[in-house]
N, C-alpha and C positions, 0 to 999 in steps of 0.2 A: 242235070238232075239225073240223067240215066246212070251215074255212077252211085246212087243212093238206093237202098232199098227201103219200103216203108211197112212198117208191121205193128201189130200190138205185141207189146214186150211181156213175156212170162214174167211171173214174180221172181225167178231165179236170175233170169238175164237183167231185169230191173236192178235188182240187188248187186249183181255184179258190176253194173255201169255205175251205181251210187257209190259202191266201194273204191272205185277206181278214179271217183272225181268227176264223172262224166254226166251224171244224172243229179245235176245240181238241184238245190232247193227241195229235194223230194224224200228225205229222210222220213218224215211224219207219215208219208202216205204209204209207203213199202210194205207195212203190215197190213194194209188195207187192199193191196192192189188183186188179190184173189177173191175178194168179195164180187159177187154176181153184179155190182152196180159200180165199180171203180176200175178203170183202165189207165194205162200209159201207152201212148202211141209214139215210135220213135222213127227217125231217118236215120239210116247207118250207112257207113261207108267203110271203105278199108281202113280208113284211121279210126273208126269206132262210132259212138253216136253223136250225130252232128246237130240234131234238132229233136225236140219232144214236146209232148202235149199231155196233160193230164185230163181226162174226163171222168164226170159223176153223174150217175142217173139219180133222180129224184131230189129230195132236200139237200142242198149244198150247205153244209155247215159253217159258220162264220169264218173258221180258221183257213177254209178253201176260198175265202174271199177277202182278203185283210189289205191287199196292197202294198203300199210303202209302209204304213203303220199299222199296227194292230190295233189302234183306237177306231179304224174304220172299218173292222170285221164287221160283216153284217150277213146272216144267214139268209139264203134265197130258197124259197120253196117254189119248185117247178112241178108241173104236171108230169104224167107219166111218159108222155109225149116228147119230153125235153131232157137234155143232156147239158150239164155246165161244164165250159171248157175253163180250166185254170192252170196256172204254171207252166206256162208256154216259154220256151227258151231256144235260140238258135245260136250257136257258137258264132263269135264275129267271123272267121273266115269263111263261113257258111252263109251268111246273109246276102240276100238279094238273089239266090238261087232256086227260089219258089218253094222251098222246103216247107213252109208253115201252111200254104194252100195244099201241097199236096199230102200233109198228115192229116190235116182237118179234114180233106175231102174223101180220104180213105176211112177216117173214122165215120164220117157222116154217112158214107155208102154203107158200110158195115153194119153200123147201128140201126139204119133205116130198114135194112133187110132182114137183120136178125132179132132186132129187139122193137121195132115199130117207133123209133125215135123219128119225130118229125122236125125238131128244131134243135139247134146247137146256140147256145145263150152263154155270153161271157160278159165280164165286166173289166174294166181297166180305169186306172187314174186318168183325168181327162188331161193331164199334163204329160202323159206318157205318149208322145207322138209316135214313136216306133211301134209299139203295140198296137195303137188305134190304125195305122195305116197297115200293118201286117193283116189285121183282122178284116179291114176293107178290102184288101187284096184277096183273101181268102173267102168273099162272099158274103161277109157280114155286113148288117147295115146298122147304123145307129137308131134306135127306137125310143130314146130318151135319155135324160139324165137322172141320176140317183143324187139326192140330197141327203145327208145324215144330220138330224138335228139331236143335240143331247144335252141332257142337265144332270151332272153327277153320274150317276151310274144307269140312269134311264136314256134310251136312245130311240128315235122313231125314224122311220125311212120307208120306202118302198119303191120297187122298180117297175117299170111299164110291162104289160104282157106282150110277148112277142107275137107277131101275126104271121102266118103263113108257113108253108112248109119249109124245111132246110133246103138251101141250094144244091140241085142233083150233080153229082160228080160220078160219071160212069166208067 
C-alpha cells in the first residue's frame, strides 16, 4: 500500500479523474464537491486513481443512497456529528490492498479533527457481499437492516441510529 497516496481530491482533480474515466459513477457529485459538506477521498498511484469514496455531512439526499435500483433511494437524516459514506469504488487490480480502510481511515481522522464528525455511516445492498466485507474490514459494524415499504408513490422506512464514536485511525 506504500505506493499509494491518500488525500481529499480538489474539485479540479476530481473533474480530471472523471473526464479520464477513473472517477466512475461520480458525474452528479462533481458540481457539489466544493461545498463545505461533500468530499471525495482517493487513493492514487503512478497509474492514476485506484480507489475512492464520497462523503457527505448532514442530510444525505436519496440520490446518494439508491443502491442498485433507483426505486430503493431513501434520504438519510444524520446528526451534525455524522458523515455519510457513499459511492465507494476500488479498481479490480487494486482490490485486497487495504485501500478502502486507508481511505476511510484518512477521512475519519481528518473529519474528526476538523469538523467534529464522530461517526461515519453507510448503507449497502444486503446482497453486495464485497461492499459489506470492505466496510467491515474498514472498522464499520452492522447496526441493523433497513426495510423499505412502498405503495405507489408512498414509501416508508428508517435506519437505526449509530452508537459510539467512529473508529480511531491515527
